[in-house]
C-alpha positions in Angstrom: 32.3 44.2 19.4 29.1 42.6 17.7 28.6 39.3 19.3 27.9 36.2 16.6 24.6 34.9 16.8 24.6 31.2 18.0 24.4 28.8 15.3 21.3 26.7 15.0 21.9 22.9 14.8 21.0 20.9 11.8 18.1 19.0 12.7 18.6 15.0 11.5 15.8 13.0 10.5 16.7 9.4 9.0 13.8 7.6 7.2 13.6 3.9 6.9 13.0 3.7 3.1 14.1 -0.2 2.5 10.8 -0.9 0.7 11.8 2.2 -1.3 10.2 1.2 -4.9 7.6 -0.7 -7.3 8.5 -4.7 -6.7 7.8 -4.2 -2.8 3.9 -3.5 -4.0 2.4 -1.1 -1.2 4.8 -0.5 0.9 7.2 0.5 -1.5 5.0 2.8 -3.1 4.6 4.4 0.1 8.5 4.5 0.9 9.1 5.7 -2.8 6.2 9.0 -2.6 6.9 9.6 0.9 10.7 10.3 -0.1 10.4 11.7 -3.4 7.8 14.3 -2.4 9.6 15.1 0.5 13.0 16.2 -1.2 10.5 18.0 -3.8 8.9 20.2 -0.6 11.7 20.4 1.7 14.7 19.6 -0.4 17.3 22.8 0.4 16.1 23.2 3.6 19.3 24.4 5.3 17.7 23.1 9.0 17.3 19.8 8.6 18.9 17.0 6.8 17.6 13.4 5.2 19.0 10.3 5.8 17.2 7.6 3.6 18.1 4.0 4.5 17.8 1.9 1.7 19.2 -1.7 0.6 21.0 -3.1 -2.1 18.3 -3.6 -4.4 16.9 -0.5 -4.6 19.8 1.7 -4.1 20.8 3.0 -7.2 16.9 3.6 -7.4 16.6 6.4 -5.7 19.0 9.0 -6.9 19.2 12.2 -4.2 18.3 15.9 -6.0 19.0 18.4 -2.7 21.3 18.6 -1.2 20.1 18.0 2.6 19.5 14.4 1.3 21.8 11.5 1.2 21.8 7.9 1.0 22.9 5.2 3.4 23.0 1.5 2.8 21.4 -0.6 5.2 21.1 -4.4 4.0 18.9 -6.1 6.7 16.4 -8.2 5.7 12.7 -7.4 6.9 11.6 -8.8 10.1 15.2 -10.6 10.4 17.8 -10.4 12.7 20.1 -7.8 11.5 16.7 -5.9 11.5 15.9 -6.4 15.0 20.1 -6.3 16.4 22.5 -4.4 13.7 20.2 -1.9 12.2 19.9 -0.2 15.4 23.2 0.2 15.8 23.6 2.1 11.9 20.7 4.4 13.0 22.4 5.4 16.1 25.9 5.9 14.4 23.7 8.6 11.9 23.0 10.3 15.1 19.1 11.1 14.5 17.0 14.1 16.1 14.8 11.8 14.5 13.6 8.3 12.7 11.0 7.9 10.3 9.7 4.0 9.9 7.3 3.6 7.2 6.3 0.1 8.5 5.4 -1.2 12.0 9.1 -3.3 12.1 10.9 -1.0 14.4 14.1 -2.5 16.0 13.1 -3.2 20.1 16.2 -2.0 21.1 16.4 1.3 19.3 15.6 3.6 22.1 15.5 7.1 20.4 13.0 9.4 19.2 10.6 7.8 16.3 7.6 8.4 14.5 6.0 4.7 12.5 3.4 4.6 9.9 0.9 1.4 10.3 -0.8 0.9 7.1 -2.9 -2.1 8.9 -2.8 -4.7 11.6 -4.0 -7.6 9.3 -2.7 -10.0 11.2 -4.1 -9.0 14.6 -7.3 -9.6 12.4 -6.7 -12.6 10.2 -3.6 -14.9 12.3 -4.2 -17.8 10.3 -1.6 -20.5 8.6 -3.0 -20.1 5.1 -1.2 -16.5 5.0 2.1 -18.0 4.9 4.2 -20.6 3.7 5.8 -20.6 6.9 6.4 -23.9 9.0 3.1 -23.7 11.4 5.1 -23.6 14.9 7.1 -21.5 13.1 4.7 -18.9 12.0 2.9 -18.9 15.3 6.2 -17.9 16.6 6.6 -15.2 14.4 2.8 -14.0 15.2 3.7 -14.0 18.9 7.1 -11.5 17.9 4.7 -9.2 15.3 2.2 -8.4 18.1 5.0 -7.6 20.4 7.2 -5.7 18.0 4.0 -3.4 16.2 2.6 -3.0 19.9 6.0 -1.6 21.5 6.7 0.6 18.7 2.8 2.1 19.2 3.8 2.7 22.6 7.5 4.2 22.1 6.7 6.3 19.5 6.1 10.0 19.5 3.5 9.8 16.5 2.0 7.1 14.8 0.3 7.8 11.2 -2.3 6.2 10.1 -3.3 5.8 6.5 -7.3 6.0 7.0 -9.4 7.0 9.6 -10.3 3.4 9.7 -6.8 2.3 10.7 -6.7 5.3 13.5 -9.9 4.0 14.9 -8.9 0.2 14.6 -4.9 1.0 16.5 -6.6 2.8 19.2 -9.2 -0.2 20.0 -6.9 -3.1 19.1 -3.7 -1.5 20.8 -5.1 1.0 23.5 -3.5 4.1 22.0 -4.3 7.4 22.9 -6.4 9.0 19.7 -4.3 12.4 19.9 -1.3 10.4 19.4 -2.4 9.5 15.8 -2.0 11.2 12.9 -4.5 10.6 10.2 -2.2 11.1 6.8 -3.9 9.8 3.6 -2.2 8.1 0.9 -1.7 9.6 -2.7 -2.9 8.3 -6.2 -1.6 8.6 -9.2 -4.2 9.8 -11.6 -2.2 10.7 -14.7 -2.4 7.8 -17.4 1.0 6.6 -18.7 1.1 6.5 -22.8 2.1 3.0 -24.5 4.0 3.0 -27.5 2.3 -0.1 -28.5 -1.4 -0.8 -29.7 -3.9 -1.4 -27.4 -4.7 -4.8 -28.8 -1.3 -5.9 -28.4 -0.7 -4.9 -24.9 -4.1 -7.4 -24.2 -2.8 -9.9 -26.2 0.4 -10.0 -24.5 -1.1 -10.5 -21.1 -3.0 -12.7 -22.7 -6.3 -11.5 -22.9 -8.6 -12.6 -25.7 -11.7 -11.7 -25.5 -12.7 -7.9 -25.5 -14.8 -7.7 -22.2 -13.2 -8.8 -18.9 -13.6 -8.3 -14.9 -10.6 -7.0 -13.7 -8.7 -7.2 -10.4 -4.6 -5.9 -9.3 -3.0 -6.9 -6.5 -1.4 -10.0 -5.1 -3.4 -12.9 -3.9 -3.1 -13.3 0.1 -6.2 -14.9 1.6 -7.3 -11.4 2.4 -7.7 -10.5 -0.7 -10.3 -13.1 -1.2 -10.0 -14.4 -4.7 -11.0 -18.1 -4.1 -14.6 -16.2 -3.6 -13.8 -14.4 -6.4 -13.4 -17.2 -8.6 -16.4 -19.3 -7.6 -18.6 -15.9 -8.2 -17.1 -15.5 -11.4 -17.8 -19.3 -12.5 -22.0 -18.5 -11.5 -21.7 -15.1 -13.2 -19.6 -16.5 -16.4 -22.8 -18.5 -17.1 -25.0 -15.4 -17.9 -22.3 -13.6 -19.0 -20.1 -16.0 -20.8 -18.5 -13.0 -23.3 -16.6 -12.2 -19.6 -13.5 -13.4 -18.9 -11.5 -13.0 -15.4 -8.4 -11.0 -15.4 -6.5 -11.4 -12.1 -2.9 -9.0 -12.1 -0.4 -9.5 -9.7 3.5 -11.2 -9.4 3.4 -14.9 -9.5 4.4 -16.4 -6.1 3.3 -18.9 -4.1 -0.4 -17.8 -3.2 -0.8 -17.1 -7.0 0.1 -20.6 -7.4 -2.1 -21.9 -5.5 -5.3 -20.1 -6.6 -4.2 -21.9 -10.2 -4.8 -25.0 -8.4 -8.0 -23.8 -6.8 -8.9 -22.5 -10.5 -8.6 -26.0 -11.6 -10.3 -28.1 -9.0 -12.9 -26.2 -9.5 -12.9 -26.7 -13.3 -13.5 -22.6 -13.6 -13.2 -21.3 -17.5 -12.1 -18.3 -18.4 -9.6 -16.6 -15.6 -6.6 -15.0 -16.9 -3.7 -15.1 -14.4 -1.7 -12.6 -16.4 1.3 -12.7 -13.6 2.7 -8.5 -13.7 2.2 -5.9 -15.4 3.7 -2.6 -16.1 1.9 1.0 -15.4 2.3 1.6 -18.7 0.8 -1.8 -20.1 -1.8 -1.6 -16.6 -3.5 1.9 -17.8 -4.6 -0.4 -21.2 -6.3 -2.8 -19.1 -7.6 0.0 -16.6 -9.1 1.5 -20.1 -11.1 -1.5 -21.6 -11.9 -3.6 -18.4 -15.9 -3.6 -18.1 -15.5 -3.9 -14.6 -12.6 -3.8 -11.7 -13.6 -5.9 -8.6 -12.1 -5.5 -5.6 -13.3 -8.7 -2.8 -11.1 -7.5 0.0 -12.3 -8.8 3.5 -9.3 -6.6 4.9 -7.7 -3.1 3.9 -5.7 -0.4 6.1 -6.4 2.1 2.7 -7.3 0.1 -0.4 -5.1 1.8 -3.1 -6.0 -0.6 -6.2 -9.5 0.0 -6.9 -8.9 4.1 -6.2 -6.1 3.9 -8.7 -8.5 2.0 -10.8 -11.6 4.3 -10.4 -9.0 7.7 -11.0 -7.7 5.7 -14.5 -11.5 5.6 -16.0 -12.6 2.2 -14.8 -16.3 1.1 -13.2 -15.6 0.0 -10.3 -17.4 -2.7 -7.7 -16.0 -3.0 -4.5 -15.9 -5.1 -1.1 -17.6 -3.3 1.7 -15.2 -4.1 4.4 -13.4 -1.8 6.9 -12.6 1.3 4.8 -13.3 1.1 1.0 -16.8 2.9 1.6 -14.1 5.6 3.5 -11.7 5.8 0.6 -13.9 5.1 -2.4 -17.2 7.1 -1.3 -19.9 6.9 -3.6 -18.9 6.4 -7.0 -18.8 2.9 -7.0 -21.3 -0.2 -6.0 -20.2 -1.9 -3.3 -21.0 -6.1 -1.8 -20.7 -7.9 0.9 -17.5 -10.1 0.0 -18.0 -12.7 2.6 -19.4 -15.5 0.0 -19.5 -15.6 -3.2 -23.1 -15.1 -4.0 -23.0 -11.7 -2.1 -19.9 -11.0 -4.7 -22.0 -12.4 -7.6 -25.2 -10.5 -7.3 -22.6 -7.2 -6.9 -20.8 -7.8 -9.7 -24.4 -8.8 -11.2 -25.8 -5.0 -10.7 -22.9 -3.7 -11.3 -22.5 -4.9 -15.0 -26.2 -3.6 -15.1 -25.5 -0.1 -13.5 -21.9 0.8 -14.9 -21.0 4.0 -12.7 -18.1 5.9 -13.3 -16.8 8.8 -10.7 -18.1 12.6 -12.1 -15.8 15.2 -12.4 -16.8 16.7 -9.5 -16.0 13.7 -7.2 -12.8 13.1 -9.0 -12.1 16.6 -8.1 -12.2 15.9 -4.6 -10.1 12.9 -4.8 -7.4 14.9 -6.2 -7.6 17.2 -3.3 -8.2 14.6 -0.3 -5.9 11.7 -2.1 -2.7 13.8 -2.8 1.0 12.6 -2.5 2.4 16.1 -2.0 -0.7 16.8 0.3 0.8 13.6 2.5 4.4 14.6 2.1 3.3 18.5 3.6 1.6 16.7 6.6 4.3 14.5 7.4 6.3 17.5 7.3 4.3 19.2 10.0 4.6 16.1 12.0 7.6 16.0 12.0 8.6 19.6 12.8 6.3 19.2 16.1 8.0 16.1 17.0 11.4 18.7 16.6 9.7 22.0 18.0 10.7 23.2 14.6 9.1 26.4 12.9 
C-alpha cells in the first residue's frame, strides 16, 4: 500500500498595505506597486497565501485577482494607539508565517516574524518642530516614540528592505545594523505616459499655467523639501528670465498654505500653486516644462525627479543624499543649502538643456522596475521562510 506524501503547509505572508493608493503619495505608491506586482508574478502559487491589510479608505481600491491573495480590513490610523495595541491582535489571529511592514511603523508588541521596508531616516536628520503642526512638547514626545519604534523594528526584523544604497548605509550608521541584514531593492518608476483626452493648452490653463515657459516642482512642501529656498532662487532668476513662471504641484495642506504666506511676504511674482494634479494632466506639465527643479535636502530614494526625467523633462536637482545615485549623469546638480547656489544651478541648467539619452533611459528601465523589485522581494520572502 502506497504511503501518502505529507502535504506541505501553506505559508501565509501578510502585507501592511494601509497606505495603499495614490492619495498617500510615495508610501501609497510603494504599497500599491508592491502588492500589484507580487500578485502579477506570484498569483496562483499554491504554496504561499498573501493577506493584504487595508484601511476603509482604500479597501475597495484593491481587488484581488489571484486566488492566493485576499484582503482584510485593518482600519487603524497610522502612528496611533490602535496600530500599536490592536493591530497586532488582528495579525496574530491570521496566523501569519511572515509579515511585511511597508513602513517603519511596526507595532512594538508584535513578536512574530517580520521584515520591514525603511525608506529613509528623515526624522533622525531633521527633527525640527517646523516639520509638524503639533504642539511643541507633544511633537518631541512623538519624536521619542518614533526613534524607539524604528530602532525596535530594525533590530527585531528578519530582514530590512532599503530603497537605495544611501539609505542602506544610513541604516547601518545610524541604527547600528549589520549590513548583511539589509537587502537593497530599488523602487520602480512608471515609464509610460498617459494620453489626455483634452488639449495641452486647455490642461495648462486649467492648472493656472498661463505662461508658455515655466519651471516645475512636483511633491509635498515639507521643510526638508527646501521650497522656500527655491522660491527665493526663482525670485532672483526671474529678473533675468521674466518669461519664466514657477509651478509647484502638490496637494494643498498646512505646509503649502505656509509656503503661500512666505511667497506673499517676500513679494515673489509668477509662482503658481497648482494643487493636486492627476497623473494624466501631470504628463502634459512634464511635456511642456522648461526645467524640472528638485531642491530637496534629504531623500531616501527621490522618485519625483526620476519620474520627470523618464517623462522627457530636463532636470536640475539637489546633489544631496541619494540623488546622484538615482539620477546618474543625465541631470544637472546644485548644492541646495542656499538659494544663491540653487539660482546658479537653475541658470546653468537653463543653458545646458540636458535630457536623458536613449542608452541611459534603457539602463534606468532595467534598474528601476517595479516587476524586478517584486521579484527581488519574493526572493527575500522565500529566503526568510526557507521556501524554494
